[in-house]
C-alpha positions in Angstrom: -98.2 -91.7 9.8 -97.9 -89.3 6.9 -96.3 -90.7 3.7 -93.4 -89.2 2.0 -93.9 -88.1 -1.8 -91.6 -86.3 -4.3 -92.2 -84.3 -7.4 -89.5 -85.3 -9.9 -88.8 -83.7 -13.3 -87.7 -86.7 -15.3 -85.5 -86.5 -18.5 -84.3 -83.0 -17.5 -81.4 -81.7 -15.4 -83.3 -78.7 -14.3 -86.4 -77.7 -12.8 -89.6 -77.2 -15.0 -88.5 -79.1 -18.0 -88.8 -82.9 -18.8 -91.9 -84.7 -17.7 -93.0 -84.3 -13.9 -94.1 -87.5 -12.2 -94.9 -87.8 -8.3 -93.2 -90.6 -6.6 -95.4 -91.8 -3.4 -93.2 -94.1 -1.0 -95.2 -96.5 0.9 -94.7 -98.9 3.9 -96.7 -101.5 2.2 -99.2 -102.3 -0.5 -102.2 -99.8 -0.8 -105.7 -100.1 -2.4 -106.0 -99.4 -6.0 -108.8 -96.9 -5.5 -107.0 -94.9 -2.9 -103.8 -94.7 -5.2 -106.1 -93.6 -8.1 -107.7 -90.8 -5.9 -104.0 -89.6 -5.1 -103.0 -89.7 -8.7 -106.1 -87.5 -9.4 -105.0 -85.2 -6.7 -101.4 -84.8 -8.0 -103.1 -84.2 -11.4 -99.8 -85.2 -13.3 -99.5 -87.6 -16.3 -98.4 -90.2 -14.1 -98.1 -91.2 -10.1 -95.8 -93.8 -9.1 -96.5 -95.8 -6.2 -93.3 -97.7 -4.6 -93.7 -100.2 -1.7 -90.8 -102.6 -0.2 -90.9 -106.1 -1.6 -89.7 -109.2 0.4 -87.1 -110.5 0.2 -85.9 -107.3 -1.9 -86.7 -104.8 -4.6 -90.0 -102.8 -4.8 -93.6 -103.2 -6.1 -94.1 -100.1 -8.4 -97.6 -99.2 -10.1 -98.2 -96.2 -12.1 -101.4 -93.9 -12.3 -102.8 -91.2 -14.6 -105.2 -88.9 -13.3 -107.8 -91.3 -15.0 -106.6 -94.7 -14.8 -103.7 -97.2 -13.9 -101.3 -98.1 -16.9 -99.0 -101.0 -17.4 -96.0 -99.1 -18.2 -94.6 -95.9 -17.6 -91.0 -94.8 -18.4 -90.4 -91.3 -16.9 -92.2 -92.3 -13.7 -89.9 -95.2 -13.6 -86.9 -93.2 -13.9 -88.2 -90.9 -11.2 -88.7 -93.6 -9.0 -85.0 -94.6 -9.2 -83.7 -91.1 -8.8 -85.7 -91.0 -5.5 -84.5 -94.1 -4.3 -80.9 -93.0 -4.9 -81.1 -89.4 -3.8 -82.5 -90.5 -0.5 -80.0 -93.2 0.4 -82.6 -96.0 0.4 -80.2 -97.5 -2.4 -76.5 -97.0 -2.6 -75.1 -95.2 -5.7 -73.6 -98.6 -7.2 -76.9 -100.5 -6.4 -79.6 -101.5 -8.9 -83.2 -100.6 -8.0 -85.6 -103.7 -8.9 -89.1 -102.9 -9.5 -91.6 -105.6 -10.0 -94.6 -104.3 -12.2 -97.3 -105.4 -14.4 -94.8 -105.0 -17.4 -92.4 -107.6 -15.5 -89.3 -106.9 -13.6 -87.7 -103.4 -14.5 -84.4 -102.0 -13.1 -82.9 -98.4 -12.5 -79.3 -97.6 -12.2 -76.9 -94.5 -11.8 -74.7 -94.1 -14.7 -72.5 -91.2 -15.6 -74.8 -88.8 -13.8 -77.9 -90.0 -15.4 -80.6 -92.8 -14.3 -80.5 -95.5 -16.6 -83.8 -98.0 -16.9 -84.3 -101.1 -18.4 -87.7 -101.6 -20.2 -89.3 -104.1 -22.4 -88.7 -103.4 -26.3 -92.0 -102.6 -27.9 -91.5 -103.1 -31.8 -94.2 -101.8 -34.1 -96.0 -103.7 -36.9 -97.0 -101.7 -40.0 -100.5 -100.7 -40.1 -102.6 -98.1 -41.8 -103.7 -95.0 -40.3 -107.6 -94.4 -40.4 -108.7 -91.0 -42.2 -110.4 -90.1 -39.2 -107.1 -90.5 -36.9 -105.0 -88.7 -39.6 -107.5 -85.6 -39.6 -107.5 -85.8 -35.7 -103.8 -85.5 -35.7 -103.8 -82.8 -38.0 -102.1 -84.4 -40.7 -102.8 -85.1 -44.4 -101.9 -88.3 -46.3 -99.3 -87.0 -48.0 -97.5 -86.1 -44.8 -97.2 -89.9 -43.8 -93.9 -91.5 -44.1 -94.9 -94.7 -42.2 -97.3 -96.1 -39.6 -97.0 -98.7 -37.1 -98.9 -100.0 -34.2 -97.9 -102.1 -31.1 -100.4 -104.1 -28.9 -97.7 -105.6 -26.4 -98.8 -103.3 -23.6 -102.4 -103.2 -22.2 -103.8 -100.6 -24.7 -102.3 -100.1 -28.1 -100.1 -97.1 -29.2 -99.6 -96.0 -32.7 -96.5 -94.6 -34.3 -96.6 -92.2 -37.1 -93.5 -91.0 -38.9 -94.0 -87.7 -40.8 -92.0 -86.1 -43.7 -90.5 -83.4 -41.5 -89.6 -82.4 -38.0 -91.5 -78.9 -38.7 -94.4 -81.0 -39.0 -94.2 -82.5 -35.7 -93.4 -79.3 -34.0 -96.5 -77.5 -35.4 -99.0 -80.4 -34.4 -102.4 -79.2 -33.0 -104.5 -82.2 -32.6 -108.1 -82.6 -32.1 -108.1 -84.3 -28.8 -111.9 -84.8 -28.4 -111.9 -86.7 -31.6 -108.5 -88.4 -31.3 -110.0 -89.8 -27.9 -112.5 -91.9 -30.0 -110.3 -93.2 -32.9 -108.9 -96.6 -31.8 -105.9 -96.4 -29.9 -104.9 -95.4 -26.3 -101.9 -93.2 -27.5 -100.1 -91.8 -30.5 -96.6 -91.1 -31.2 -95.8 -88.3 -34.1 -92.0 -88.5 -35.2 -89.5 -87.4 -37.7 -86.1 -87.2 -38.4 -84.3 -84.4 -36.8 -83.5 -81.5 -39.0 -80.9 -79.6 -37.1 -83.3 -76.7 -36.6 -84.5 -78.0 -33.2 -83.5 -76.8 -29.9 -81.1 -79.9 -29.5 -79.6 -80.7 -32.9 -77.5 -83.6 -31.5 -80.9 -85.5 -31.2 -81.2 -88.0 -34.0 -85.1 -87.7 -34.2 -87.9 -85.7 -32.6 -91.3 -86.9 -31.2 -94.5 -85.7 -29.8 -96.9 -88.2 -27.6 -100.7 -87.8 -27.2 -102.9 -90.2 -24.8 -106.1 -88.3 -24.5 -108.1 -91.7 -24.1 -106.2 -92.3 -20.9 -106.5 -88.6 -19.6 -103.1 -87.0 -21.0 -103.9 -84.7 -24.0 -100.1 -84.5 -24.3 -97.4 -86.0 -22.3 -94.1 -83.9 -22.1 -91.4 -86.8 -22.3 -92.5 -90.3 -22.5 -90.3 -93.3 -21.6 -92.9 -95.9 -22.8 -93.2 -94.3 -26.0 -89.4 -94.5 -26.5 -89.5 -98.3 -26.1 -91.0 -98.2 -29.7 -89.1 -95.0 -30.8 -85.8 -96.6 -30.0 -85.9 -99.7 -32.0 -87.7 -98.0 -34.9 -85.2 -95.5 -35.2 -82.2 -97.7 -34.4 -83.3 -99.7 -37.2 -83.8 -97.1 -39.6 -80.8 -95.1 -38.9 -78.6 -98.5 -38.5 -77.4 -96.9 -35.0 -76.9 -99.0 -32.0 -77.5 -95.9 -29.8 -79.8 -93.1 -30.5 -80.9 -89.7 -28.9 -84.5 -88.5 -29.1 -85.7 -85.2 -28.5 -89.4 -84.9 -27.4 -90.5 -81.8 -28.6 -93.5 -80.8 -26.2 -93.6 -77.3 -24.6 -91.5 -78.5 -21.7 -89.2 -80.8 -23.7 -86.7 -83.5 -22.9 -83.6 -85.6 -24.4 -83.9 -89.4 -24.0 -80.9 -91.6 -24.9 -81.6 -95.0 -25.9 -80.2 -98.3 -26.7 -81.7 -101.8 -27.8 -80.2 -104.8 -26.4 -82.3 -107.9 -27.6 -85.8 -107.7 -26.4 -85.0 -105.0 -23.8 -84.5 -101.1 -24.1 -82.0 -99.2 -22.1 -83.2 -95.6 -21.7 -81.3 -93.0 -19.9 -82.0 -89.3 -18.6 -81.4 -86.8 -16.0 -83.7 -86.1 -13.3 -84.2 -83.3 -10.8 -86.3 -83.2 -7.7 -88.4 -80.0 -7.4 -90.7 -80.9 -4.3 -90.7 -82.8 -1.1 -93.5 -83.5 0.9 -96.0 -85.6 2.9 -99.4 -87.2 2.0 -101.7 -86.6 5.0 -104.7 -88.2 3.5 
């Protein structure tokens, strides 16, 4: 029997913006090698696989075209959106996802989907010269560097001195693949010149080591960005704009060891998997 799938632009209220994720609705658990093949066929930064779990909730797994990952925010938001939009969950219900990063939830709030993810605070570290050069940065561009190893693979957050630097980055992805982290976040305080001047900060996210040169809008990255900028700006809530070619707004709030992220979502494709 064909399985249904959806292509959803997460963190966007319109088509062809935000971050596209495929969401596959399974009848039950599936083999990891088959899911990896499907994700490679979809060729998106993430493909999510949802299967019902007894006595309730869903098992949720995420795959890039190359590997399975431990945490993906935008595909979690897209999964919640599909469950609400298709009527599998009532508008006032909560989606409960059992994942490699623990139990996550998604809810409808004020026309957006809000997801509950683990906070990923960063610890100060140094940026190797090779990584700095691969990102296209100079030593005097750096404000702060931090690293988190709370997920399967490390991600490094680099704050730079201007939003213009973030927008203009042109990393050497071949070199960046080999310099010691799975993913790289480059961020700066918003300067008001961005398309979304209401955002508190902007960022870009690079993960060539897991098959994604640049991710358009990254929920897992904001699990570090929200606590980082919340503390730096002394704000309970922050709004980030990920300044990729597609772009997207991410609202965030830290609550203890958890992060609430919210954004819009738009279904672009509904289809069937025949393989």
